GUTOR-125915 format. One line per 3 residues: number of its first residue (from 1); their letters; for each residue x, z, y of C-alpha. Coordinates in Angstrom, 2 decimals, always signed. Last residue first. Layout:
<sevexs>
NUM> A> X,Z,Y | ...
</sevexs>
This chain:
<sevexs>
159> XXX> -24.43,-14.23,+17.13 | -26.76,-13.08,+20.08 | -27.18,-8.86,+20.18
156> XXX> -29.89,-6.63,+20.44 | -30.06,-2.91,+21.12 | -33.65,-1.94,+21.52
153> XXX> -34.42,+1.64,+22.35 | -37.90,+3.22,+22.69 | -37.54,+7.40,+23.46
150> XXX> -39.71,+6.81,+26.45 | -42.34,+6.27,+23.79 | -42.19,+9.48,+22.60
147> XXX> -44.05,+10.57,+19.20 | -43.36,+7.02,+18.07 | -39.61,+7.46,+18.16
144> XXX> -38.01,+3.87,+18.32 | -34.84,+2.87,+17.45 | -34.90,-1.26,+17.24
141> XXX> -32.06,-3.26,+15.69 | -32.54,-6.86,+16.30 | -29.38,-9.30,+15.35
138> XXX> -29.19,-12.48,+15.91 | -27.85,-15.90,+14.34 | -30.73,-15.86,+11.60
135> XXX> -32.64,-13.28,+11.23 | -31.67,-9.95,+9.34 | -33.94,-7.08,+9.90
132> XXX> -32.45,-3.44,+10.82 | -35.26,-1.83,+12.41 | -35.67,+1.51,+12.87
129> XXX> -38.88,+3.92,+13.06 | -39.66,+6.99,+13.48 | -42.39,+9.60,+13.74
126> XXX> -43.73,+7.29,+10.66 | -47.25,+7.87,+9.71 | -48.23,+4.61,+11.64
123> XXX> -45.34,+2.79,+10.42 | -45.98,+3.58,+6.63 | -49.91,+2.81,+6.70
120> XXX> -48.94,-1.16,+8.39 | -46.13,-1.37,+6.01 | -48.34,-0.78,+2.91
117> XXX> -50.83,-3.54,+4.16 | -48.16,-5.95,+4.95 | -46.79,-5.90,+1.07
114> XXX> -43.40,-4.96,+1.42 | -41.29,-7.95,+0.53 | -39.35,-8.16,+3.22
111> XXX> -37.93,-4.80,+3.31 | -39.39,-1.74,+3.99 | -37.48,+1.71,+3.10
108> XXX> -38.97,+5.07,+3.23 | -37.41,+7.97,+4.49 | -37.96,+12.05,+4.72
105> XXX> -35.38,+13.56,+6.85 | -32.96,+15.97,+5.95 | -30.90,+13.68,+9.31
102> XXX> -27.66,+14.13,+7.73 | -23.72,+15.98,+8.48 | -21.43,+15.11,+6.47
99> XXX> -19.33,+17.30,+3.79 | -21.99,+18.86,+2.92 | -25.10,+21.04,+4.13
96> XXX> -26.60,+17.90,+6.16 | -29.28,+17.20,+3.84 | -29.38,+13.79,+3.32
93> XXX> -32.42,+11.21,+4.63 | -31.05,+10.01,+7.34 | -27.56,+9.44,+6.86
90> XXX> -28.53,+7.45,+3.10 | -31.45,+5.57,+5.03 | -28.60,+4.28,+7.27
87> XXX> -26.66,+3.15,+4.68 | -29.28,+1.24,+3.03 | -30.18,-0.33,+6.29
84> XXX> -26.87,-1.27,+7.88 | -24.44,-2.29,+5.06 | -26.21,-2.61,+2.44
81> XXX> -28.91,-4.78,+3.75 | -32.28,-2.85,+2.93 | -34.03,-3.40,+6.54
78> XXX> -37.07,-1.90,+7.70 | -36.33,+2.00,+7.98 | -39.61,+4.17,+8.43
75> XXX> -38.68,+7.95,+9.31 | -40.78,+10.54,+8.67 | -39.61,+13.68,+10.38
72> XXX> -38.36,+17.20,+8.62 | -35.49,+17.18,+10.60 | -34.70,+14.03,+12.90
69> XXX> -34.77,+15.08,+16.12 | -34.09,+12.61,+19.09 | -31.82,+14.51,+21.15
66> XXX> -30.32,+10.58,+22.81 | -27.03,+11.64,+21.63 | -27.39,+12.39,+17.84
63> XXX> -29.91,+9.22,+17.51 | -27.56,+7.17,+19.62 | -24.67,+8.55,+17.26
60> XXX> -26.78,+7.84,+13.82 | -27.36,+3.99,+14.76 | -23.86,+3.82,+15.74
57> XXX> -22.89,+4.91,+12.08 | -25.17,+2.65,+10.73 | -23.91,-0.51,+12.60
54> XXX> -20.54,+0.60,+11.24 | -20.57,+1.33,+8.04 | -19.77,+4.71,+7.13
51> XXX> -16.28,+5.80,+6.28 | -16.32,+8.66,+4.02 | -16.59,+12.09,+3.65
48> XXX> -19.21,+13.23,+0.92 | -22.75,+13.09,+0.94 | -23.02,+11.78,-2.51
45> XXX> -24.63,+8.62,-1.20 | -21.95,+8.18,+1.12 | -19.31,+8.94,-1.20
42> XXX> -20.54,+6.41,-3.99 | -20.52,+3.86,-0.96 | -16.57,+4.66,-0.36
39> XXX> -16.01,+4.60,-4.05 | -17.86,+0.97,-4.58 | -15.75,-0.94,-1.29
36> XXX> -17.99,-1.18,+1.30 | -17.19,+1.32,+3.67 | -16.58,-1.25,+6.61
33> XXX> -13.25,+0.30,+7.66 | -12.04,-0.01,+4.14 | -8.31,+1.22,+4.75
30> XXX> -9.22,+4.70,+3.01 | -11.20,+2.54,+0.02 | -7.75,+0.48,-0.69
27> XXX> -9.33,-3.12,-0.56 | -10.21,-4.73,-4.18 | -13.57,-3.18,-4.10
24> XXX> -14.43,-5.34,-0.83 | -13.10,-8.57,-2.76 | -14.29,-7.96,-6.05
21> XXX> -17.77,-7.51,-4.46 | -17.96,-10.30,-2.44 | -17.12,-12.41,-5.26
18> XXX> -16.09,-16.11,-3.66 | -17.65,-19.08,-4.96 | -20.83,-18.92,-2.59
15> XXX> -18.81,-18.17,+0.81 | -18.04,-15.03,+2.01 | -20.94,-13.07,+4.15
12> XXX> -19.38,-11.22,+4.97 | -15.99,-10.79,+7.65 | -14.15,-8.04,+4.97
9> XXX> -12.25,-5.96,+7.49 | -8.89,-3.61,+6.22 | -7.67,-0.98,+7.87
6> XXX> -4.33,+0.99,+9.42 | -1.87,-1.75,+8.11 | +1.55,-0.51,+8.57
3> XXX> +1.63,+1.53,+5.55 | +1.36,-1.22,+3.18 | +0.00,+0.15,-0.45
</sevexs>
């Protein structure tokens, strides 16, 4: 392992002929800045210290800095990608009593195949809605505390 290299970022998506899992697992876990290595994913799932994917980390930071309370809240995360939706859901549902802080929320993950009727019910019951949905060439991310409309935040980045 080269000590001159601090971290490695794999730009996803990879071409179809390249196996993403093989490439991500080929990086030393401590140099995997996106947290995509299977060891980092496992640590995230087990509430252990791990590298957290950047967007999930940013959402967590926004929640903390704006003072949105997550303890005992119902949260809907729309999007289940391994680098955005799932890590956000993991951070929000964990209890925070281990090596990493957690949100202690009840999290529902919705995705493109979630029936519209169910999505409507889940979002009406939600205290917080986080939308991390993929749209070609655009990244939209919304964070909404449904009980306080003034806490609505939008981050929009065109690719």
